[in-house]
C-alpha positions as CSV (number, residue, x, y, z in Angstrom):
1,X,-0.1,0.0,-0.2
2,X,1.1,3.3,-1.0
3,X,0.0,6.7,1.0
4,X,-2.3,9.2,-0.2
5,X,-1.0,13.0,-1.0
6,X,-4.4,14.0,0.0
7,X,-7.7,13.2,1.4
8,X,-9.6,11.5,-0.8
9,X,-13.5,9.6,-0.9
10,X,-14.3,6.2,-1.7
11,X,-14.6,5.7,-5.4
12,X,-12.4,8.3,-6.1
13,X,-9.8,8.1,-8.9
14,X,-6.3,8.1,-8.4
15,X,-3.1,8.5,-10.4
16,X,0.4,7.5,-8.8
17,X,2.5,10.6,-8.6
18,X,5.8,9.4,-7.1
19,X,5.5,7.9,-3.8
20,X,1.7,9.2,-3.1
21,X,-1.7,8.6,-4.8
22,X,-3.3,11.8,-5.9
23,X,-7.0,12.9,-7.0
24,X,-7.0,12.6,-10.5
25,X,-9.1,15.3,-12.6
26,X,-10.2,15.3,-16.4
27,X,-10.0,18.9,-16.9
28,X,-6.0,18.9,-15.8
29,X,-3.7,16.7,-17.5
30,X,-1.1,17.0,-15.0
31,X,-3.7,14.8,-13.0
32,X,-5.0,12.7,-15.3
33,X,-2.1,10.4,-16.0
34,X,-1.0,6.8,-15.3
35,X,-1.3,4.5,-13.4
36,X,-4.8,5.2,-12.5
37,X,-6.8,3.3,-10.1
38,X,-9.8,3.8,-7.6
39,X,-9.9,3.9,-3.9
40,X,-11.3,1.1,-2.0
41,X,-12.1,3.2,0.6
42,X,-12.0,7.2,1.9
43,X,-8.4,8.0,3.3
44,X,-7.1,11.1,4.9
45,X,-3.8,12.7,3.5
46,X,-0.7,10.7,4.7
47,X,-3.0,7.3,5.3
48,X,-2.2,3.7,3.3
49,X,-4.6,3.6,0.6
50,X,-6.0,0.2,-0.7
51,X,-6.2,1.3,-4.8
52,X,-8.1,-1.0,-7.3
53,X,-6.1,-1.1,-10.8
54,X,-8.8,-3.7,-12.2
55,X,-11.5,-5.0,-10.4
56,X,-15.3,-4.5,-10.6
57,X,-16.2,-2.4,-7.9
58,X,-19.8,-1.0,-7.2
59,X,-21.4,2.0,-6.0
60,X,-25.0,2.2,-5.2
61,X,-24.9,6.1,-6.0
62,X,-23.6,5.6,-9.4
63,X,-26.2,5.8,-12.3
64,X,-24.4,4.3,-15.2
65,X,-25.1,3.1,-18.6
66,X,-25.2,-0.5,-18.7
67,X,-22.7,-1.7,-21.4
68,X,-21.7,1.9,-21.8
69,X,-18.1,3.3,-21.5
70,X,-17.2,5.1,-18.0
71,X,-14.8,8.0,-18.3
72,X,-12.8,10.0,-15.5
73,X,-14.4,13.3,-14.3
74,X,-13.4,16.4,-13.3
75,X,-12.7,16.1,-9.4
76,X,-11.4,12.9,-9.0
77,X,-15.1,10.8,-9.9
78,X,-16.3,8.8,-13.0
79,X,-19.2,9.8,-15.2
80,X,-20.9,8.4,-18.2
81,X,-20.4,12.0,-20.1
82,X,-17.0,12.1,-22.1
83,X,-15.2,15.4,-21.0
84,X,-15.4,17.9,-24.1
85,X,-13.8,20.9,-23.0
86,X,-10.7,22.5,-24.7
87,X,-7.9,20.9,-22.4
88,X,-9.7,18.1,-21.1
89,X,-8.2,14.7,-20.9
90,X,-10.2,11.8,-21.8
91,X,-9.6,8.5,-20.3
92,X,-11.8,5.8,-20.6
93,X,-11.8,4.0,-17.0
94,X,-13.6,1.1,-17.7
95,X,-17.4,-0.4,-18.8
96,X,-20.7,-0.5,-17.1
97,X,-22.0,-3.7,-16.3
98,X,-25.0,-2.6,-14.4
99,X,-26.7,0.8,-13.3
100,X,-24.5,0.5,-10.2
101,X,-21.2,-1.7,-11.2
102,X,-18.2,-1.2,-13.3
103,X,-15.5,-3.0,-14.8
104,X,-12.8,-0.8,-14.2
105,X,-9.7,-0.9,-16.5
106,X,-8.6,2.1,-17.2
107,X,-7.0,3.1,-20.9
108,X,-4.6,5.4,-22.5
109,X,-5.5,9.1,-22.2
110,X,-6.6,11.3,-24.9
111,X,-5.8,15.1,-24.7
112,X,-8.8,17.5,-26.3
113,X,-6.7,20.0,-28.6
114,X,-6.5,23.4,-27.1
């Protein structure tokens, strides 16, 4: 387990920055880079974190489209809507298995031209 460099919530998408996991963000190319994973639990800054790199997490608050792609969102979460603004980074985080379950399998990023 590696520590987190900032407090984060369960199911936040994180990237490895040196020795620390930090929250990923589709709006910041510096925070949308590999390796990417998803936090298994909420953690405070400096705590060791359990991170899924490939998994099938379930979150009752998700409203995914079964069979559809799931993308990195701004602020560290996931969304069914791909980022589209200039400078955003599009990363497919996986596919929805059901409305509340996804197959986590991050793909390479695509930077939207400025």
